[in-house]
C-alpha atoms as one frame of an Amber mdcrd trajectory, in Angstrom:
protein
   2.909 -11.024 -19.958   4.264  -7.524 -19.505   6.311  -5.283 -17.255   2.969
  -3.895 -16.001   2.158  -7.157 -14.236   5.145  -6.849 -11.863   4.455  -3.554
 -10.213   1.343  -4.167  -8.138   3.087  -3.884  -4.786   0.947  -1.587  -2.841
  -1.897  -0.421  -4.934  -1.517   3.109  -4.047  -2.974   6.494  -4.681  -0.521
   7.333  -7.424   1.929   4.783  -8.656   3.431   1.911  -7.103   6.208   3.374
  -4.983   6.688   0.160  -3.082   8.006  -1.387  -6.265  10.458   1.484  -6.711
  12.128   0.337  -3.504  14.633  -1.677  -5.574  18.187  -1.865  -6.504  19.837
  -3.466  -9.510  22.349  -5.111  -6.996  20.026  -7.837  -5.885  20.895 -11.415
  -6.614  17.972 -13.183  -5.001  17.118 -16.630  -6.324  14.045 -16.341  -8.429
  14.002 -19.920  -9.905  11.486 -21.409  -7.406   7.935 -21.281  -8.793   8.908
 -19.584 -12.025   9.500 -20.588 -15.680  11.874 -18.935 -18.085   9.268 -16.336
 -19.258   8.508 -15.366 -15.641  12.161 -14.872 -14.834  12.657 -12.611 -17.914
   9.931 -10.245 -16.899  10.828 -10.216 -13.184  14.378  -9.390 -14.080  13.591
  -6.816 -16.688  11.170  -4.996 -14.263  13.696  -5.214 -11.473  16.338  -3.621
 -13.807  13.961  -0.878 -14.946  12.996   0.048 -11.435  16.683   0.207 -10.524
  17.037   3.177 -12.792  14.845   5.246 -10.582  16.780   7.243  -7.935  13.992
   9.655  -7.249  10.977  11.320  -8.811   8.481  14.153  -8.268   4.863  13.837
  -9.500   1.429  15.464  -9.424  -1.359  12.836  -9.303  -5.101  12.924  -9.618
  -7.515  10.420  -8.283 -11.169  10.360  -9.323 -13.703   8.086  -7.663 -16.942
   7.572  -9.519 -19.234   8.401  -6.590 -17.299  11.366  -5.395 -17.824  14.883
  -6.927 -14.184  16.190  -6.768 -10.876  14.842  -7.891  -8.131  14.431  -5.220
  -5.031  16.105  -6.360  -1.607  15.358  -4.511   1.990  16.255  -4.812   4.332
  13.188  -4.274   7.980  13.039  -3.810  10.119   9.776  -3.714  13.711   9.095
  -2.889  15.550   5.753  -3.089  15.541   3.396  -1.198  12.250   3.926   0.484
  11.349   7.499   1.371   8.219   9.300   0.160   6.010  12.230   0.967   2.499
  12.909  -0.244   0.406  15.977   0.363  -3.163  16.599  -0.881  -3.672  20.080
  -2.480  -7.288  19.643  -3.639 -10.232  19.564  -2.788 -10.493  21.970   0.093
 -12.174  19.349   2.433  -8.885  17.292   2.333  -6.317  20.003   1.696  -3.007
  19.423   3.511  -3.632  15.739   4.247  -0.142  14.204   4.452   1.247  10.649
   4.180   4.886   9.604   4.446   7.301   6.713   5.005  10.554   8.135   6.342
  13.221   6.983   8.746  11.399   3.659   9.339   8.254   5.571  10.269   4.812
   5.675   8.690   2.812   8.824   9.214  -0.687   9.771   8.144  -1.793  13.248
   9.080  -5.270  14.771   8.612  -4.410  18.448   8.967  -7.903  19.828   9.146
  -9.111  17.204  11.645  -5.943  17.675  13.710  -5.546  13.851  13.850  -2.499
  11.642  13.021  -1.318   8.018  13.008   2.403   7.533  13.680   4.109   4.176
  13.471   7.754   4.069  14.461  10.402   1.404  14.658   9.683  -0.497  11.373
  12.292  -2.964  10.160  15.111  -1.470   8.031  14.610  -1.803   4.303  16.854
  -4.691   2.894  18.270  -3.940  -0.536  19.164  -7.604  -1.152  15.480  -8.680
  -0.975  14.184  -6.339  -3.669  14.104  -9.045  -6.386  12.130 -11.368  -4.211
   9.621  -8.572  -3.538   9.001  -8.109  -7.322   8.654 -11.888  -7.649   6.129
 -12.205  -4.884   3.752  -9.630  -6.343   4.263 -11.024  -9.920   3.289 -14.563
  -8.846   0.211 -13.182  -6.983  -0.958 -11.416 -10.061  -0.336 -14.380 -12.194
  -2.384 -16.682  -9.925  -5.389 -14.263  -9.500  -5.548 -12.195 -12.702  -5.700
 -12.712 -16.403  -3.723 -10.138 -18.363  -4.322  -8.566 -21.782  -2.323  -6.016
 -23.734  -4.090  -2.752 -24.741  -2.729  -0.007 -26.995   0.019   2.182 -25.478
  -0.654   5.819 -24.856   1.268   8.815 -23.560   0.656   9.866 -19.905   2.320
  12.964 -18.625   4.206  12.966 -21.948   5.714   9.582 -21.253   5.166   6.446
 -23.403   3.164   4.079 -21.354   2.398   0.381 -22.106  -1.261  -0.653 -21.784
  -2.305  -3.828 -20.009  -5.571  -4.857 -18.360  -5.866  -7.248 -15.274  -9.060
  -9.213 -15.119  -9.975 -11.143 -12.001 -10.052 -14.939 -12.492 -12.449 -15.370
  -9.448 -15.810 -13.555  -9.090 -15.166 -13.195  -5.365 -12.282 -10.784  -5.797
 -13.177  -7.237  -4.854 -10.844  -5.639  -7.466 -12.522  -7.021 -10.558 -10.409
  -5.211 -13.116  -7.492  -2.925 -13.355  -6.960  -0.909 -16.574  -3.494   0.325
 -16.451  -0.538   2.023 -18.253   3.084   1.574 -17.220   6.052   3.834 -18.068
   7.995   1.889 -20.767  11.416   2.714 -19.363  10.963   2.664 -15.604   8.137
   0.023 -15.147   6.096   2.388 -12.991   2.305   2.814 -13.182   1.494   6.100
 -14.859  -2.271   5.492 -14.942  -4.587   2.954 -13.308  -8.390   2.521 -13.286
  -9.470   0.115 -10.479 -12.946  -1.328 -11.095 -14.501  -2.882  -7.917 -17.179
  -5.500  -7.410 -19.659  -2.876  -6.152 -19.298  -1.000  -9.508 -17.216   1.798
  -8.150 -14.148   2.975 -10.227 -11.119   4.752  -8.859  -8.870   6.221 -11.558
  -5.376   7.347 -10.578  -3.242   9.316 -13.062   0.091  11.092 -13.073  -0.573
  14.514 -14.640   3.182  15.315 -14.349   6.221  13.212 -13.628   9.896  13.966
 -13.394  12.528  11.324 -12.682  15.971  11.585 -11.103  16.007  15.281 -10.105
  19.110  16.763  -8.657  19.044  17.692  -4.951  15.484  16.416  -4.415  14.599
  16.719  -0.737  11.775  14.674   0.866   9.793  16.853   3.273   9.278  15.699
   6.856   5.889  15.689   8.575   5.955  17.843  11.726   2.839  17.247  13.860
   1.570  20.286  15.764   1.220  19.943  19.528  -2.568  20.126  19.333  -2.668
  17.002  17.013  -4.464  13.954  18.462  -1.855  11.416  17.592  -2.388   7.618
  17.621   1.265   6.632  18.082   3.049   3.275  18.145   6.664   2.406  18.471
   7.627  -1.135  17.319  11.191  -0.702  18.440  10.026  -1.322  22.026   9.638
  -4.737  23.657   6.681  -6.663  22.344   4.400  -9.031  24.176   4.913 -12.820
  24.502   2.077 -14.962  23.247   1.054 -15.689  26.843   0.837 -12.010  27.654
  -1.022 -11.266  24.496  -3.854 -13.567  25.484  -4.108 -12.015  28.967  -3.684
  -8.259  28.153  -5.406  -7.804  24.815  -9.192  -7.840  24.481 -10.254 -11.306
  23.361 -12.763  -9.688  20.968  -9.826  -8.539  18.748  -9.354 -10.619  15.551
  -5.991 -10.593  14.009  -5.600 -10.991  10.191  -4.031 -14.145   8.721  -2.150
 -14.678   5.524  -3.702 -18.190   5.149  -2.079 -18.887   1.828   1.382 -17.652
   3.005   1.613 -15.282  -0.006   3.928 -12.935   1.891   6.032 -15.281   3.949
   5.745 -13.407   7.190   8.361 -14.778   9.525   7.980 -12.476  12.497   4.789
 -11.768  14.493   5.009  -9.063  17.195   2.185  -7.915  19.376   1.875  -4.677
  21.470  -0.641  -3.197  23.932  -0.683   0.249  25.407  -3.407   1.422  27.765
  -6.750  -0.293  27.578  -7.207  -3.840  26.305  -8.687  -2.614  23.038  -5.525
  -0.462  22.300  -3.334  -3.108  20.683  -1.205  -3.662  17.616   0.258  -6.484
  15.576   3.333  -6.292  13.280   3.949  -9.032  10.848   6.993  -8.769   8.616
   9.440 -10.602   6.417  12.396  -9.238   4.466  10.001  -8.207   1.737   6.598
  -7.420   3.059   4.755  -6.126   6.192   1.306  -6.078   7.655   0.397  -3.767
  10.533  -2.834  -4.006  12.407  -3.871  -1.249  14.953  -6.949  -1.472  17.115
  -8.779   1.029  19.323 -12.234   1.265  20.867 -14.948   2.108  18.378 -15.452
   5.822  17.361 -11.713   6.445  17.891  -9.338   8.209  15.527 -10.541   7.895
  11.871  -8.247   9.435   9.347  -8.749   7.899   5.983 -11.830   9.181   4.110
 -10.084   9.845   0.892 -10.460   6.524  -0.754 -13.005   4.006  -1.894 -15.858
   2.716   0.313 -16.461  -1.010   0.150 -18.811  -3.445   1.931 -17.220  -6.625
   3.007 -19.380  -9.230   4.623 -21.903  -6.534   5.398 -19.362  -4.267   7.085
 -18.372  -0.820   5.750 -14.715  -0.634   4.823 -12.583   2.311   3.639  -9.811
   1.382   1.234  -7.115   3.941   0.798  -4.121   3.705  -1.583  -1.046   5.609
  -0.544   2.523   5.519  -1.945   4.238   2.369  -0.670   1.279   0.885   1.189
  -2.424   0.222   1.239  -4.577   1.248   4.222  -7.850  -0.381   5.215 -10.150
   0.897   8.119 -13.294  -0.576   9.512 -15.186  -1.125  12.652 -16.430  -4.470
  13.883 -17.730  -5.777  17.379 -16.911  -2.474  19.030 -13.375  -2.259  17.799
 -11.874   0.224  15.217  -9.291  -1.557  13.015  -6.639   0.160  11.003  -4.566
  -2.164   8.650  -1.485  -1.004   6.761   0.446  -3.279   4.337   2.712  -3.250
   1.245   1.305  -6.577   0.138  -1.070  -6.753  -2.833  -4.300  -4.830  -1.947
  -6.563  -7.582  -2.987  -4.765  -9.900  -0.574  -5.272  -7.446   2.190  -9.000
  -7.275   1.357  -9.167 -11.059   1.471  -7.641 -11.068   4.955 -10.202  -8.563
   6.131 -13.058 -10.639   4.816 -11.760 -13.637   6.727 -11.503 -11.469   9.891
 -15.146 -10.560   9.680 -16.209 -14.048   8.896 -14.609 -15.327  12.017
């Protein structure tokens, strides 16, 4: 087993920023469900990630059925702030994504559309070791791992390791990856999906721990069509949810309790199809937003999948994965920092229901 296997927190468009959200001061109990080898690699990865105060990178994503690479600038600041901006191609130029001040923002500049989710729970430093453990154990259960030769990516020594799905039903069939030896961060990943598509993500440049690094803020112009939610406001009771929210809406379930969600909050603004669910624990979150069909659609920069005969867009951003699809007249947007394969599984179950 390798440091590489511990970092699959968000499956993002660059490197796993979610796994950077760590501190060496955590003392979480990792004995449950682990052996001595597991604990060694979990602790080693946690310590390596704790060395990262910030970084700045240029990343390139190439998808096998798309003609142009997507090039982005990314900045990250401990404990959990990041900003990403697409610089190429022209059709996506200016697209922004960020996690800042407990707010997630996705902004499609050319379409003048945005999603803004405020009021997320504060990041808890003392849960960081458990976050690494949760993803580590998910990988261990669902993927075989094999070392490959190390290479240099962006002039940094990167350890090679492949993840091969143990189950033919997994949509992410294989990940060919390389991890920075000293910081345990993905420097390059090639996701191979069940439908044959490949999505390769590579850091073409990377600089750690810069002095006076500032994380840009996203300022949405007044003419932006913004799909906004504020989870700091009062949420609905279970009784009110059943009365106010469209009964056609299907909420995702973590049936295997991989992410130990302890809080479930539901919201509804405007019409019955305008609803949201916010599941969270100290370590992971899952957000589901719903609107009537043909509403705001932001994320066309990722991989197109077909799950249970439904077209789904999978987008990998720093610190979270985003899935969008339409089903039974409702447009769904899911955002989570859990393992992307787990999120895909939850969407499959939603459609089956």
